[in-house]
N, C-alpha and C positions, 0 to 999 in steps of 0.2 A: 774280484769284480765279476759280474755276470751281466749279460744284456737283459734288460727288462722292457716289456712292451706296455705301453699305455693303451689298454684294450678299448677304452672309450673313444679313442681317435683312430685306431687301426681300421683301415678300409679293406684289408685282406687282399691287397693287390699282388702279393707274392714277390715283390722286388727284393725283400730281405732274404727270402728263401733261396732265390736264384743267386744272390751275392755270397751266401754263407759257404766258405770253403770246407767247413767241418760237418756240413749237413745237420746242423743242430736245430734248424727251424723248419717247422711244418705249418702250413697255412690251411685252415679249413674256413671258418668264418673270419677268424682273426689269427695273427701269428702266435705261435706257441714255441718257446725256446727251451730246449733240453739243456739244463744247466750242467749235466755231466759231459755233454759233447762240446759245449761252448768254450772256445779258447780265448775269448775276450779280444778278438782281433779288431772289432769295430766296423767290419765291412757292412754289416746290416745297418748300423747307425748312419753311415755315409749314404747308403742307397735308399733309405726310407723317405718317400716323397712327402709324407705327413709329419715327419720329424717325431714320431712317437716311440722310437727305440732309443734307450740310453744305457750307458754302462754304469752300473752301480756296485 
């Protein structure tokens, strides 16, 4: 599994980036997840206020 972002609903708030312990997320306009760094921990899913990150 890897975290995926629904870019249509992402507001670029950075909550997921702050929550990610493996520094796999960078936010410019929207969150972008580096699949090589993502450990599937789900921290970003829990912190996203828009609910636009899922583990797939």
